[in-house]
Jmol script that loads the backbone (N, CA, C; Angstrom):
load data "model"
ATOM      1  N   UNK A   1      -0.103   2.851  29.310  1.00  0.00           N
ATOM      2  CA  UNK A   1       0.907   1.821  29.181  1.00  0.00           C
ATOM      3  C   UNK A   1       0.528   0.812  28.088  1.00  0.00           C
ATOM      4  N   UNK A   2      -0.694   0.264  28.167  1.00  0.00           N
ATOM      5  CA  UNK A   2      -1.114  -0.716  27.168  1.00  0.00           C
ATOM      6  C   UNK A   2      -1.284  -0.061  25.801  1.00  0.00           C
ATOM      7  N   UNK A   3      -1.697   1.208  25.784  1.00  0.00           N
ATOM      8  CA  UNK A   3      -1.831   1.939  24.516  1.00  0.00           C
ATOM      9  C   UNK A   3      -0.463   2.111  23.865  1.00  0.00           C
ATOM     10  N   UNK A   4       0.566   2.337  24.669  1.00  0.00           N
ATOM     11  CA  UNK A   4       1.918   2.472  24.135  1.00  0.00           C
ATOM     12  C   UNK A   4       2.388   1.173  23.484  1.00  0.00           C
ATOM     13  N   UNK A   5       2.086   0.053  24.104  1.00  0.00           N
ATOM     14  CA  UNK A   5       2.487  -1.242  23.560  1.00  0.00           C
ATOM     15  C   UNK A   5       1.747  -1.526  22.258  1.00  0.00           C
ATOM     16  N   UNK A   6       0.444  -1.250  22.240  1.00  0.00           N
ATOM     17  CA  UNK A   6      -0.340  -1.473  21.020  1.00  0.00           C
ATOM     18  C   UNK A   6       0.138  -0.551  19.901  1.00  0.00           C
ATOM     19  N   UNK A   7       0.365   0.713  20.218  1.00  0.00           N
ATOM     20  CA  UNK A   7       0.840   1.664  19.205  1.00  0.00           C
ATOM     21  C   UNK A   7       2.220   1.268  18.683  1.00  0.00           C
ATOM     22  N   UNK A   8       3.081   0.805  19.564  1.00  0.00           N
ATOM     23  CA  UNK A   8       4.418   0.369  19.132  1.00  0.00           C
ATOM     24  C   UNK A   8       4.332  -0.853  18.227  1.00  0.00           C
ATOM     25  N   UNK A   9       3.454  -1.789  18.573  1.00  0.00           N
ATOM     26  CA  UNK A   9       3.290  -2.986  17.742  1.00  0.00           C
ATOM     27  C   UNK A   9       2.732  -2.627  16.374  1.00  0.00           C
ATOM     28  N   UNK A  10       1.734  -1.766  16.336  1.00  0.00           N
ATOM     29  CA  UNK A  10       1.166  -1.349  15.056  1.00  0.00           C
ATOM     30  C   UNK A  10       2.186  -0.594  14.213  1.00  0.00           C
ATOM     31  N   UNK A  11       2.974   0.240  14.862  1.00  0.00           N
ATOM     32  CA  UNK A  11       4.005   0.986  14.146  1.00  0.00           C
ATOM     33  C   UNK A  11       5.063   0.049  13.575  1.00  0.00           C
ATOM     34  N   UNK A  12       5.464  -0.921  14.349  1.00  0.00           N
ATOM     35  CA  UNK A  12       6.469  -1.882  13.879  1.00  0.00           C
ATOM     36  C   UNK A  12       5.935  -2.727  12.725  1.00  0.00           C
ATOM     37  N   UNK A  13       4.714  -3.210  12.851  1.00  0.00           N
ATOM     38  CA  UNK A  13       4.127  -4.022  11.776  1.00  0.00           C
ATOM     39  C   UNK A  13       3.941  -3.181  10.520  1.00  0.00           C
ATOM     40  N   UNK A  14       3.491  -1.938  10.679  1.00  0.00           N
ATOM     41  CA  UNK A  14       3.336  -1.051   9.527  1.00  0.00           C
ATOM     42  C   UNK A  14       4.649  -0.772   8.828  1.00  0.00           C
ATOM     43  N   UNK A  15       5.698  -0.558   9.611  1.00  0.00           N
ATOM     44  CA  UNK A  15       7.026  -0.328   9.020  1.00  0.00           C
ATOM     45  C   UNK A  15       7.544  -1.575   8.310  1.00  0.00           C
ATOM     46  N   UNK A  16       7.291  -2.734   8.883  1.00  0.00           N
ATOM     47  CA  UNK A  16       7.716  -3.983   8.235  1.00  0.00           C
ATOM     48  C   UNK A  16       6.972  -4.197   6.918  1.00  0.00           C
ATOM     49  N   UNK A  17       5.684  -3.867   6.886  1.00  0.00           N
ATOM     50  CA  UNK A  17       4.941  -3.994   5.637  1.00  0.00           C
ATOM     51  C   UNK A  17       5.450  -3.012   4.585  1.00  0.00           C
ATOM     52  N   UNK A  18       5.800  -1.808   4.987  1.00  0.00           N
ATOM     53  CA  UNK A  18       6.375  -0.853   4.041  1.00  0.00           C
ATOM     54  C   UNK A  18       7.728  -1.340   3.527  1.00  0.00           C
ATOM     55  N   UNK A  19       8.507  -1.961   4.414  1.00  0.00           N
ATOM     56  CA  UNK A  19       9.786  -2.534   3.990  1.00  0.00           C
ATOM     57  C   UNK A  19       9.581  -3.677   3.004  1.00  0.00           C
ATOM     58  N   UNK A  20       8.618  -4.534   3.274  1.00  0.00           N
ATOM     59  CA  UNK A  20       8.298  -5.642   2.360  1.00  0.00           C
ATOM     60  C   UNK A  20       7.863  -5.101   1.002  1.00  0.00           C
ATOM     61  N   UNK A  21       7.091  -4.013   1.002  1.00  0.00           N
ATOM     62  CA  UNK A  21       6.671  -3.409  -0.260  1.00  0.00           C
ATOM     63  C   UNK A  21       7.884  -2.897  -1.044  1.00  0.00           C
ATOM     64  N   UNK A  22       8.816  -2.268  -0.367  1.00  0.00           N
ATOM     65  CA  UNK A  22      10.018  -1.784  -1.044  1.00  0.00           C
ATOM     66  C   UNK A  22      10.874  -2.908  -1.587  1.00  0.00           C
ATOM     67  N   UNK A  23      11.022  -3.965  -0.808  1.00  0.00           N
ATOM     68  CA  UNK A  23      11.791  -5.120  -1.284  1.00  0.00           C
ATOM     69  C   UNK A  23      11.100  -5.774  -2.469  1.00  0.00           C
ATOM     70  N   UNK A  24       9.763  -5.858  -2.407  1.00  0.00           N
ATOM     71  CA  UNK A  24       9.014  -6.436  -3.524  1.00  0.00           C
ATOM     72  C   UNK A  24       9.172  -5.640  -4.802  1.00  0.00           C
ATOM     73  N   UNK A  25       9.239  -4.321  -4.688  1.00  0.00           N
ATOM     74  CA  UNK A  25       9.455  -3.498  -5.878  1.00  0.00           C
ATOM     75  C   UNK A  25      10.803  -3.779  -6.516  1.00  0.00           C
ATOM     76  N   UNK A  26      11.779  -4.067  -5.693  1.00  0.00           N
ATOM     77  CA  UNK A  26      13.111  -4.349  -6.230  1.00  0.00           C
ATOM     78  C   UNK A  26      13.243  -5.770  -6.764  1.00  0.00           C
ATOM     79  N   UNK A  27      12.584  -6.720  -6.138  1.00  0.00           N
ATOM     80  CA  UNK A  27      12.812  -8.122  -6.469  1.00  0.00           C
ATOM     81  C   UNK A  27      11.903  -8.686  -7.548  1.00  0.00           C
ATOM     82  N   UNK A  28      10.670  -8.187  -7.643  1.00  0.00           N
ATOM     83  CA  UNK A  28       9.752  -8.752  -8.628  1.00  0.00           C
ATOM     84  C   UNK A  28      10.172  -8.361 -10.027  1.00  0.00           C
ATOM     85  N   UNK A  29       9.821  -9.207 -10.980  1.00  0.00           N
ATOM     86  CA  UNK A  29      10.392  -9.077 -12.313  1.00  0.00           C
ATOM     87  C   UNK A  29       9.570  -8.237 -13.289  1.00  0.00           C
ATOM     88  N   UNK A  30       8.256  -8.249 -13.184  1.00  0.00           N
ATOM     89  CA  UNK A  30       7.477  -7.538 -14.188  1.00  0.00           C
ATOM     90  C   UNK A  30       6.550  -6.506 -13.541  1.00  0.00           C
ATOM     91  N   UNK A  31       5.896  -5.748 -14.386  1.00  0.00           N
ATOM     92  CA  UNK A  31       5.090  -4.616 -13.936  1.00  0.00           C
ATOM     93  C   UNK A  31       3.921  -5.071 -13.070  1.00  0.00           C
ATOM     94  N   UNK A  32       3.225  -6.095 -13.482  1.00  0.00           N
ATOM     95  CA  UNK A  32       2.012  -6.492 -12.773  1.00  0.00           C
ATOM     96  C   UNK A  32       2.299  -7.012 -11.372  1.00  0.00           C
ATOM     97  N   UNK A  33       3.365  -7.759 -11.195  1.00  0.00           N
ATOM     98  CA  UNK A  33       3.685  -8.232  -9.851  1.00  0.00           C
ATOM     99  C   UNK A  33       4.236  -7.100  -8.987  1.00  0.00           C
ATOM    100  N   UNK A  34       4.926  -6.164  -9.597  1.00  0.00           N
ATOM    101  CA  UNK A  34       5.407  -5.010  -8.838  1.00  0.00           C
ATOM    102  C   UNK A  34       4.259  -4.126  -8.357  1.00  0.00           C
ATOM    103  N   UNK A  35       3.172  -4.092  -9.110  1.00  0.00           N
ATOM    104  CA  UNK A  35       2.018  -3.307  -8.688  1.00  0.00           C
ATOM    105  C   UNK A  35       1.422  -3.849  -7.402  1.00  0.00           C
ATOM    106  N   UNK A  36       1.418  -5.158  -7.244  1.00  0.00           N
ATOM    107  CA  UNK A  36       0.917  -5.738  -5.999  1.00  0.00           C
ATOM    108  C   UNK A  36       1.788  -5.306  -4.822  1.00  0.00           C
ATOM    109  N   UNK A  37       3.091  -5.340  -5.032  1.00  0.00           N
ATOM    110  CA  UNK A  37       4.010  -4.925  -3.964  1.00  0.00           C
ATOM    111  C   UNK A  37       3.891  -3.438  -3.666  1.00  0.00           C
ATOM    112  N   UNK A  38       3.567  -2.661  -4.672  1.00  0.00           N
ATOM    113  CA  UNK A  38       3.490  -1.212  -4.468  1.00  0.00           C
ATOM    114  C   UNK A  38       2.187  -0.782  -3.818  1.00  0.00           C
ATOM    115  N   UNK A  39       1.141  -1.588  -3.910  1.00  0.00           N
ATOM    116  CA  UNK A  39      -0.150  -1.131  -3.396  1.00  0.00           C
ATOM    117  C   UNK A  39      -0.616  -1.880  -2.157  1.00  0.00           C
ATOM    118  N   UNK A  40      -0.588  -3.193  -2.176  1.00  0.00           N
ATOM    119  CA  UNK A  40      -1.231  -3.937  -1.086  1.00  0.00           C
ATOM    120  C   UNK A  40      -0.508  -3.820   0.254  1.00  0.00           C
ATOM    121  N   UNK A  41       0.752  -4.232   0.376  1.00  0.00           N
ATOM    122  CA  UNK A  41       1.377  -4.091   1.698  1.00  0.00           C
ATOM    123  C   UNK A  41       1.652  -2.640   2.076  1.00  0.00           C
ATOM    124  N   UNK A  42       1.880  -1.804   1.085  1.00  0.00           N
ATOM    125  CA  UNK A  42       2.138  -0.398   1.380  1.00  0.00           C
ATOM    126  C   UNK A  42       0.896   0.259   1.951  1.00  0.00           C
ATOM    127  N   UNK A  43      -0.266  -0.025   1.386  1.00  0.00           N
ATOM    128  CA  UNK A  43      -1.508   0.573   1.885  1.00  0.00           C
ATOM    129  C   UNK A  43      -1.834   0.096   3.289  1.00  0.00           C
ATOM    130  N   UNK A  44      -1.709  -1.193   3.522  1.00  0.00           N
ATOM    131  CA  UNK A  44      -1.975  -1.722   4.859  1.00  0.00           C
ATOM    132  C   UNK A  44      -0.957  -1.192   5.864  1.00  0.00           C
ATOM    133  N   UNK A  45       0.301  -1.109   5.459  1.00  0.00           N
ATOM    134  CA  UNK A  45       1.329  -0.562   6.339  1.00  0.00           C
ATOM    135  C   UNK A  45       1.058   0.881   6.704  1.00  0.00           C
ATOM    136  N   UNK A  46       0.620   1.671   5.735  1.00  0.00           N
ATOM    137  CA  UNK A  46       0.301   3.068   6.009  1.00  0.00           C
ATOM    138  C   UNK A  46      -0.873   3.186   6.978  1.00  0.00           C
ATOM    139  N   UNK A  47      -1.897   2.372   6.788  1.00  0.00           N
ATOM    140  CA  UNK A  47      -3.054   2.418   7.681  1.00  0.00           C
ATOM    141  C   UNK A  47      -2.647   2.040   9.102  1.00  0.00           C
ATOM    142  N   UNK A  48      -1.814   1.025   9.245  1.00  0.00           N
ATOM    143  CA  UNK A  48      -1.364   0.636  10.579  1.00  0.00           C
ATOM    144  C   UNK A  48      -0.539   1.729  11.246  1.00  0.00           C
ATOM    145  N   UNK A  49       0.307   2.384  10.482  1.00  0.00           N
ATOM    146  CA  UNK A  49       1.097   3.487  11.025  1.00  0.00           C
ATOM    147  C   UNK A  49       0.198   4.653  11.430  1.00  0.00           C
ATOM    148  N   UNK A  50      -0.811   4.945  10.624  1.00  0.00           N
ATOM    149  CA  UNK A  50      -1.734   6.024  10.961  1.00  0.00           C
ATOM    150  C   UNK A  50      -2.555   5.702  12.207  1.00  0.00           C
ATOM    151  N   UNK A  51      -2.943   4.443  12.370  1.00  0.00           N
ATOM    152  CA  UNK A  51      -3.669   4.044  13.579  1.00  0.00           C
ATOM    153  C   UNK A  51      -2.759   4.179  14.800  1.00  0.00           C
ATOM    154  N   UNK A  52      -1.504   3.790  14.656  1.00  0.00           N
ATOM    155  CA  UNK A  52      -0.556   3.936  15.765  1.00  0.00           C
ATOM    156  C   UNK A  52      -0.374   5.403  16.143  1.00  0.00           C
ATOM    157  N   UNK A  53      -0.282   6.266  15.148  1.00  0.00           N
ATOM    158  CA  UNK A  53      -0.152   7.694  15.427  1.00  0.00           C
ATOM    159  C   UNK A  53      -1.420   8.221  16.100  1.00  0.00           C
ATOM    160  N   UNK A  54      -2.583   7.761  15.633  1.00  0.00           N
ATOM    161  CA  UNK A  54      -3.845   8.218  16.221  1.00  0.00           C
ATOM    162  C   UNK A  54      -3.965   7.782  17.677  1.00  0.00           C
ATOM    163  N   UNK A  55      -3.451   6.608  18.003  1.00  0.00           N
ATOM    164  CA  UNK A  55      -3.498   6.156  19.393  1.00  0.00           C
ATOM    165  C   UNK A  55      -2.635   7.021  20.303  1.00  0.00           C
ATOM    166  N   UNK A  56      -1.561   7.546  19.779  1.00  0.00           N
ATOM    167  CA  UNK A  56      -0.636   8.352  20.581  1.00  0.00           C
ATOM    168  C   UNK A  56      -0.817   9.847  20.381  1.00  0.00           C
ATOM    169  N   UNK A  57      -1.825  10.242  19.637  1.00  0.00           N
ATOM    170  CA  UNK A  57      -2.035  11.666  19.362  1.00  0.00           C
ATOM    171  C   UNK A  57      -2.400  12.402  20.647  1.00  0.00           C
ATOM    172  N   UNK A  58      -1.729  13.534  20.902  1.00  0.00           N
ATOM    173  CA  UNK A  58      -2.035  14.281  22.130  1.00  0.00           C
ATOM    174  C   UNK A  58      -3.408  14.946  22.094  1.00  0.00           C
ATOM    175  N   UNK A  59      -3.831  15.375  20.918  1.00  0.00           N
ATOM    176  CA  UNK A  59      -5.163  15.969  20.795  1.00  0.00           C
ATOM    177  C   UNK A  59      -5.968  15.163  19.779  1.00  0.00           C
ATOM    178  N   UNK A  60      -7.224  15.080  20.010  1.00  0.00           N
ATOM    179  CA  UNK A  60      -8.078  14.248  19.162  1.00  0.00           C
ATOM    180  C   UNK A  60      -8.464  14.922  17.857  1.00  0.00           C
ATOM    181  N   UNK A  61      -8.134  16.185  17.687  1.00  0.00           N
ATOM    182  CA  UNK A  61      -8.451  16.857  16.426  1.00  0.00           C
ATOM    183  C   UNK A  61      -7.556  16.364  15.286  1.00  0.00           C
ATOM    184  N   UNK A  62      -6.396  15.827  15.616  1.00  0.00           N
ATOM    185  CA  UNK A  62      -5.509  15.316  14.570  1.00  0.00           C
ATOM    186  C   UNK A  62      -6.000  13.993  13.993  1.00  0.00           C
ATOM    187  N   UNK A  63      -6.910  13.330  14.689  1.00  0.00           N
ATOM    188  CA  UNK A  63      -7.448  12.061  14.176  1.00  0.00           C
ATOM    189  C   UNK A  63      -8.226  12.293  12.885  1.00  0.00           C
ATOM    190  N   UNK A  64      -8.875  13.437  12.764  1.00  0.00           N
ATOM    191  CA  UNK A  64      -9.588  13.771  11.529  1.00  0.00           C
ATOM    192  C   UNK A  64      -8.623  13.870  10.362  1.00  0.00           C
ATOM    193  N   UNK A  65      -7.507  14.507  10.578  1.00  0.00           N
ATOM    194  CA  UNK A  65      -6.506  14.645   9.509  1.00  0.00           C
ATOM    195  C   UNK A  65      -5.913  13.283   9.173  1.00  0.00           C
ATOM    196  N   UNK A  66      -5.625  12.466  10.174  1.00  0.00           N
ATOM    197  CA  UNK A  66      -5.083  11.129   9.931  1.00  0.00           C
ATOM    198  C   UNK A  66      -6.077  10.263   9.167  1.00  0.00           C
ATOM    199  N   UNK A  67      -7.353  10.403   9.494  1.00  0.00           N
ATOM    200  CA  UNK A  67      -8.384   9.648   8.775  1.00  0.00           C
ATOM    201  C   UNK A  67      -8.448  10.080   7.318  1.00  0.00           C
ATOM    202  N   UNK A  68      -8.365  11.376   7.071  1.00  0.00           N
ATOM    203  CA  UNK A  68      -8.377  11.866   5.690  1.00  0.00           C
ATOM    204  C   UNK A  68      -7.168  11.371   4.903  1.00  0.00           C
ATOM    205  N   UNK A  69      -6.015  11.347   5.543  1.00  0.00           N
ATOM    206  CA  UNK A  69      -4.812  10.830   4.877  1.00  0.00           C
ATOM    207  C   UNK A  69      -5.002   9.363   4.517  1.00  0.00           C
ATOM    208  N   UNK A  70      -5.521   8.578   5.442  1.00  0.00           N
ATOM    209  CA  UNK A  70      -5.745   7.160   5.184  1.00  0.00           C
ATOM    210  C   UNK A  70      -6.758   6.911   4.089  1.00  0.00           C
ATOM    211  N   UNK A  71      -7.868   7.639   4.128  1.00  0.00           N
ATOM    212  CA  UNK A  71      -8.900   7.470   3.094  1.00  0.00           C
ATOM    213  C   UNK A  71      -8.360   7.879   1.733  1.00  0.00           C
ATOM    214  N   UNK A  72      -7.644   8.988   1.683  1.00  0.00           N
ATOM    215  CA  UNK A  72      -7.080   9.444   0.411  1.00  0.00           C
ATOM    216  C   UNK A  72      -6.092   8.422  -0.148  1.00  0.00           C
ATOM    217  N   UNK A  73      -5.247   7.867   0.706  1.00  0.00           N
ATOM    218  CA  UNK A  73      -4.280   6.868   0.240  1.00  0.00           C
ATOM    219  C   UNK A  73      -4.977   5.594  -0.236  1.00  0.00           C
ATOM    220  N   UNK A  74      -6.003   5.172   0.482  1.00  0.00           N
ATOM    221  CA  UNK A  74      -6.714   3.957   0.084  1.00  0.00           C
ATOM    222  C   UNK A  74      -7.550   4.159  -1.175  1.00  0.00           C
ATOM    223  N   UNK A  75      -7.918   5.391  -1.464  1.00  0.00           N
ATOM    224  CA  UNK A  75      -8.666   5.663  -2.691  1.00  0.00           C
ATOM    225  C   UNK A  75      -7.754   5.816  -3.904  1.00  0.00           C
ATOM    226  N   UNK A  76      -6.580   6.379  -3.717  1.00  0.00           N
ATOM    227  CA  UNK A  76      -5.724   6.676  -4.867  1.00  0.00           C
ATOM    228  C   UNK A  76      -4.787   5.537  -5.241  1.00  0.00           C
ATOM    229  N   UNK A  77      -4.361   4.719  -4.290  1.00  0.00           N
ATOM    230  CA  UNK A  77      -3.407   3.649  -4.606  1.00  0.00           C
ATOM    231  C   UNK A  77      -3.979   2.631  -5.599  1.00  0.00           C
ATOM    232  N   UNK A  78      -5.196   2.116  -5.425  1.00  0.00           N
ATOM    233  CA  UNK A  78      -5.716   1.167  -6.411  1.00  0.00           C
ATOM    234  C   UNK A  78      -5.957   1.798  -7.778  1.00  0.00           C
ATOM    235  N   UNK A  79      -6.390   3.040  -7.794  1.00  0.00           N
ATOM    236  CA  UNK A  79      -6.650   3.702  -9.070  1.00  0.00           C
ATOM    237  C   UNK A  79      -5.351   3.922  -9.833  1.00  0.00           C
ATOM    238  N   UNK A  80      -4.322   4.379  -9.141  1.00  0.00           N
ATOM    239  CA  UNK A  80      -3.039   4.596  -9.821  1.00  0.00           C
ATOM    240  C   UNK A  80      -2.429   3.278 -10.270  1.00  0.00           C
ATOM    241  N   UNK A  81      -2.555   2.227  -9.474  1.00  0.00           N
ATOM    242  CA  UNK A  81      -2.042   0.920  -9.887  1.00  0.00           C
ATOM    243  C   UNK A  81      -2.785   0.402 -11.108  1.00  0.00           C
ATOM    244  N   UNK A  82      -4.085   0.614 -11.139  1.00  0.00           N
ATOM    245  CA  UNK A  82      -4.873   0.197 -12.298  1.00  0.00           C
ATOM    246  C   UNK A  82      -4.433   0.939 -13.562  1.00  0.00           C
ATOM    247  N   UNK A  83      -4.212   2.236 -13.437  1.00  0.00           N
ATOM    248  CA  UNK A  83      -3.807   3.015 -14.608  1.00  0.00           C
ATOM    249  C   UNK A  83      -2.406   2.644 -15.085  1.00  0.00           C
ATOM    250  N   UNK A  84      -1.502   2.363 -14.152  1.00  0.00           N
ATOM    251  CA  UNK A  84      -0.154   1.935 -14.546  1.00  0.00           C
ATOM    252  C   UNK A  84      -0.213   0.573 -15.226  1.00  0.00           C
ATOM    253  N   UNK A  85      -0.994  -0.350 -14.676  1.00  0.00           N
ATOM    254  CA  UNK A  85      -1.136  -1.667 -15.290  1.00  0.00           C
ATOM    255  C   UNK A  85      -1.778  -1.592 -16.659  1.00  0.00           C
ATOM    256  N   UNK A  86      -2.760  -0.730 -16.794  1.00  0.00           N
ATOM    257  CA  UNK A  86      -3.422  -0.570 -18.083  1.00  0.00           C
ATOM    258  C   UNK A  86      -2.475   0.008 -19.129  1.00  0.00           C
ATOM    259  N   UNK A  87      -1.677   1.005 -18.724  1.00  0.00           N
ATOM    260  CA  UNK A  87      -0.710   1.589 -19.658  1.00  0.00           C
ATOM    261  C   UNK A  87       0.359   0.571 -20.038  1.00  0.00           C
ATOM    262  N   UNK A  88       0.811  -0.210 -19.076  1.00  0.00           N
ATOM    263  CA  UNK A  88       1.817  -1.241 -19.379  1.00  0.00           C
ATOM    264  C   UNK A  88       1.247  -2.283 -20.336  1.00  0.00           C
ATOM    265  N   UNK A  89      -0.012  -2.627 -20.154  1.00  0.00           N
ATOM    266  CA  UNK A  89      -0.641  -3.608 -21.040  1.00  0.00           C
ATOM    267  C   UNK A  89      -0.792  -3.049 -22.453  1.00  0.00           C
ATOM    268  N   UNK A  90      -1.167  -1.795 -22.558  1.00  0.00           N
ATOM    269  CA  UNK A  90      -1.370  -1.193 -23.883  1.00  0.00           C
ATOM    270  C   UNK A  90      -0.066  -0.987 -24.638  1.00  0.00           C
ATOM    271  N   UNK A  91       1.024  -0.748 -23.929  1.00  0.00           N
ATOM    272  CA  UNK A  91       2.315  -0.543 -24.585  1.00  0.00           C
ATOM    273  C   UNK A  91       3.148  -1.815 -24.641  1.00  0.00           C
ATOM    274  N   UNK A  92       2.498  -2.962 -24.468  1.00  0.00           N
ATOM    275  CA  UNK A  92       3.121  -4.292 -24.587  1.00  0.00           C
ATOM    276  C   UNK A  92       4.317  -4.471 -23.665  1.00  0.00           C
ATOM    277  N   UNK A  93       4.206  -4.004 -22.434  1.00  0.00           N
ATOM    278  CA  UNK A  93       5.244  -4.205 -21.429  1.00  0.00           C
ATOM    279  C   UNK A  93       4.907  -5.372 -20.506  1.00  0.00           C
ATOM    280  N   UNK A  94       3.847  -6.113 -20.829  1.00  0.00           N
ATOM    281  CA  UNK A  94       3.394  -7.230 -20.010  1.00  0.00           C
ATOM    282  C   UNK A  94       3.635  -8.519 -20.778  1.00  0.00           C
ATOM    283  N   UNK A  95       4.227  -9.500 -20.112  1.00  0.00           N
ATOM    284  CA  UNK A  95       4.420 -10.823 -20.714  1.00  0.00           C
ATOM    285  C   UNK A  95       3.087 -11.555 -20.670  1.00  0.00           C
ATOM    286  N   UNK A  96       2.426 -11.615 -21.800  1.00  0.00           N
ATOM    287  CA  UNK A  96       1.070 -12.179 -21.843  1.00  0.00           C
ATOM    288  C   UNK A  96       1.050 -13.691 -21.641  1.00  0.00           C
ATOM    289  N   UNK A  97       2.180 -14.342 -21.800  1.00  0.00           N
ATOM    290  CA  UNK A  97       2.210 -15.796 -21.581  1.00  0.00           C
ATOM    291  C   UNK A  97       2.082 -16.154 -20.108  1.00  0.00           C
ATOM    292  N   UNK A  98       2.362 -15.206 -19.197  1.00  0.00           N
ATOM    293  CA  UNK A  98       2.255 -15.474 -17.773  1.00  0.00           C
ATOM    294  C   UNK A  98       0.855 -15.213 -17.213  1.00  0.00           C
ATOM    295  N   UNK A  99      -0.022 -14.633 -18.043  1.00  0.00           N
ATOM    296  CA  UNK A  99      -1.375 -14.320 -17.590  1.00  0.00           C
ATOM    297  C   UNK A  99      -2.246 -15.572 -17.623  1.00  0.00           C
ATOM    298  N   UNK A 100      -3.027 -15.775 -16.576  1.00  0.00           N
ATOM    299  CA  UNK A 100      -3.962 -16.897 -16.578  1.00  0.00           C
ATOM    300  C   UNK A 100      -5.283 -16.508 -17.220  1.00  0.00           C
ATOM    301  N   UNK A 101      -5.581 -15.234 -17.223  1.00  0.00           N
ATOM    302  CA  UNK A 101      -6.807 -14.739 -17.826  1.00  0.00           C
ATOM    303  C   UNK A 101      -6.509 -13.377 -18.442  1.00  0.00           C
ATOM    304  N   UNK A 102      -6.900 -13.183 -19.688  1.00  0.00           N
ATOM    305  CA  UNK A 102      -6.625 -11.948 -20.393  1.00  0.00           C
ATOM    306  C   UNK A 102      -7.938 -11.369 -20.906  1.00  0.00           C
ATOM    307  N   UNK A 103      -8.512 -10.460 -20.144  1.00  0.00           N
ATOM    308  CA  UNK A 103      -9.796  -9.862 -20.509  1.00  0.00           C
ATOM    309  C   UNK A 103      -9.666  -8.719 -21.512  1.00  0.00           C
ATOM    310  N   UNK A 104      -8.475  -8.223 -21.727  1.00  0.00           N
ATOM    311  CA  UNK A 104      -8.287  -7.063 -22.591  1.00  0.00           C
ATOM    312  C   UNK A 104      -7.898  -7.412 -24.024  1.00  0.00           C
ATOM    313  N   UNK A 105      -7.653  -8.667 -24.311  1.00  0.00           N
ATOM    314  CA  UNK A 105      -7.262  -8.990 -25.693  1.00  0.00           C
ATOM    315  C   UNK A 105      -8.425  -9.437 -26.532  1.00  0.00           C
TER     316      UNK A 105
END
end "model"
wireframe off; spacefill off
backbone 0.3
color backbone group
């Protein structure tokens, strides 16, 4: 009973974070701020959803697969965001006047 409530809460919070990430992608104006919306709440939302699924998993062997999915997502999201930001910076798609610190110029 208590596991169901915890899993439901984690699932709801994870879904809300994924929704916030989607709204942020639509509402933010430039590439760098959109990267934050695409990686930070989305990654945390995915981890919360995976934990909720692991709590309700009928067999414990699926927890290994869920852990691998979470680790893979947490490893690839920052790297892909970094590469997208770097490409945007190199092709002058970033408004440099909004940067407080510019280490690449």
